[in-house]
N, C-alpha and C positions, 0 to 999 in steps of 0.2 A: 330610801323610797330615789328615783330619779326622775327628771322632768321629760315630762310624755309629750310627742309631737301635740297629741289633741286639747293641751295647755298651752300651747304656743300661741292664741290667740288671746288668754287671758294676759297673758305677757307685753303682747303687742299691745292691748288697749294701754298700758301701763306706760307703756310708753310715750300711745299718743295723748295722755292726760297729764304726760310731763311734759309735753310740746305744750299742751293748751296751758298748763301753770305757765311756762317761759312766756309765753306770747301775752297773757297778762299782767307781766311782770313781775312774777314771783320763781322764785327757785324750780327746777325741774324735777318734781318727786309726783307720782300717780301711782293709786293702787284700787282693787276691784277685789270684794268679799263675794266669793262664788261658792252657794249650797253643792252640798255631797251630791244632788243630782243634776250637778253642771249650770243649776240658774244663777243668773249673774245676780245676785240681791243688793249691794249698794258698790259705788265708785266714787271715789272722790282726787282731789289733786293737791297740792301744796297750798296754804292760803296766809304764808304767816308774812306777806307782806302790808298784813292789815297791823302789823305793827302787835301781834299775838303771836307771839314763837311757838304754841304750842299747837297749832293750827294745820299739823302735819295731817295729813290722808289715812295713816296708820291708825293713829289715834283716833280722828273720826268718827272711820268705819269699828273699833271697837266700842267706844260710844253707842254708836248705833246699833251694832249687834246685841248690846248689855241692855239696849232698851226694847228691844223687839224682838231677840230669838229667845225660844228656851236653852237653857245648856245643854240640853243634847246636840241640840242644831248648831248650837257654836262650836262645840268639841267635832262637830264633822265638817266644818267649813272650811276652807283654804282663802287666804288673805294672800295674791299676789299682789307684786309692788315692783316698783321701777329700780328701788335700792334697799339694802338690807334696812331693819326697823332700827334707830335709833334706841338709845337704854330708854328713853321716857316710852317711844310706842311698843318697844319689847314686855316692858315692863305692866303696859295698860293690856296690850295682847297675853298676857298671860294670866293675870288679875281677871280679866273678861272669861276667861276660858276660850279662847279660838284655838282651831284646830293648826292644822298646818300653813306654814310661812314659805310661799317660792318668788326668790326675789332674782332680777336679774342682774344687776349691780353689786358686790358684796360692800359693806363698809371699809373694807380694807382697801379695797378699787378705789372707792371715792375719796377716801383722806391721803391715798396716794396721787390721784386726781389733782386734790385741791392744791397740795404741797407743791404742784409742779406750777401750775399756775400763780403760785403768791398769796394765795388765800391764806389770813389770819388759822389760826385753830379754833372749834367752837368752844363754847363755856364746857361744854358736856363730854367726856373722856367719851371718844368712841369706841365702843365694844361690841366683838360680836354676839348674836340674841342666843347664840348657846349660855354665854356666859351669864346673864341678865336673866333669861329663862330657860333655865334647862331640860324644864321637861316638854319644851316645843319641840316640834319636828320642822326642820329647815331645810330647805335646798338650795342651792343657789349657788354661785351665778350662771348664768344662760349666755355663752361664748357669744350664740350671733346675733345676740343684743345689745350687750354691755358696748359696742361701740358706740351706738346710738346714745346711750345714756352720757356717754362720757361726751360726745358732741355738744348734748345740748347744756351741761354744766360750764362745755369751756364757755358755748354762747354766752349764758350766764354772767360768770364770771370774768371773763375777758376784757369789758369795758371797766371793771373795776382793781383787775392785776396790773 
């Protein structure tokens, strides 16, 4: 499946949420959970600056969906996100039974940007979602928005690099 024009507003909202995370002193990631009919069910941005490194928006949306949606509604929902899920979030997504993932920037792109900025490697290996959760349909990256995400990461890490 390919990212369609009518999905771009959800992805733009993910970029906005990533910018909100940056403005609050956090790493720039944002995600939106959308029902099969296009209704936005929930959204969140990164909250790891609190000290809890598991407070990724994709993980939070998986937990939200598990508590509030039927298995069928979870399976038909889509998670739109500024960056491809990390292994922790990909596993949560698959265990909860959420549907498709659409991301702006890939894990490979992010790893490359962080290397360019001199940011140390994370404690968990960077893997594509397909290696962690092979049954999940994944689409991305979205070229028209990747540069915006790259700039947000540059702004976050530049003072530290």
